N, C-alpha and C positions, 0 to 999 in steps of 0.2 A: 522469591522475588524474580521477576522476569527482567532480563537485561536485553536491551535493543542496541544493535550496532548502528551508529549514525555514520553514513558514508561521507559526510562532510567533515565531521570532527575526527573520523576514523578511530573511534573507540566505542566500547560498550558502556552504556549508562543505564541507570535504573529506569524502569517503565514509567515511573511517576514524572519524569522529565519530558514525556512525550504525550501527544494527543492524537487520537485516531481522526483521520480527516476524509474518510470515505473510500469508495472503490477507485482504484487506479486505472488509468487508461480509459476512462469513461468519456466519451465524446460529448462535449458540451456545445449547445447551440450558440450561434452568433447572436448578437443583439437583434439583428434583423429577423433571424429565424424565430427568436423568442417572441418578438412582437406579432408574428404571424401565427403562433401556435394557439390552438383552441385551449380552453380551460382543462379539458380532459387530457390533452397531450402534455400540457405544462405540469399537471398533477402527476402524470406517469413519469415524466422526466425527473421531477423533484423527489418522488417517494418510492418508486419501484426500482429495485436492484436485483441482481442475480441471486444473492444470498447463498453462495456456493458452500457446500460441505466439503472440506478438504483444503487443498492449497489454493490460495486466493491472492490476487494482486491488490494491494491496498496502498493508500496514501497516508503518510504519517508526518507529524510536525514536531520538530525538536524545540518546543516552546520554552523550555527552561535551560536551553543550551545555545546553540548557534542560530536558532530562530529560522532554520531552513526546513522546507518540505522535502520529503524523499519518498520513494516507493519501497515496498517490501512484499516479499512472498511469505505469507503466514498460513499455517495450517489452522483452520478454524475449529477443528476437532480437538487437537492437542494443545492449541494456543502457542505453538512453537514457531519462531521465526526461522525460515529456511535461509533467506538472504535479504539484503537491502541493496538499493542502488539509487543513484542520483536521478532527480527529475529530468525529463527530456530524453532519457534513454528508453529504448523499446523494451517491452516485456521480455524477460529472458526466455530462451528456448527451453524445451523440456530437458535437453542435454545439459544446459547450464544449471538448471534447477537441480537435476539429479546429482551433478558434480558437487554443488554446494551442500546438498543433503549428506552426501558421503563424507565431505570434509568436516561437517558438523559432528557426525557420528565418530569420526576419528579423534576429535578433540575431547570427547566425553568418555 
């Protein structure tokens, strides 16, 4: 079973309590920009993502807990969560991600 750390509850909970909510830090168009987009541009915005192999910034929702959205760095190859952080914060630097990875290894 995968456990995910919720940065708002500050505890690890079973994966079943969470829902994946897409790529994090993805720039969403304003309502005005959406109205001016062609069908092709809108389709690209809605369906085309980077689909990175390896560590990837994602948005998650603690739907069976605090009901808050948060961001996570997760390795898409191993399915391991490197770190989680609250919404509104910038994507962590490589140095911060490396430190979190080392901390996780020390715990196991």
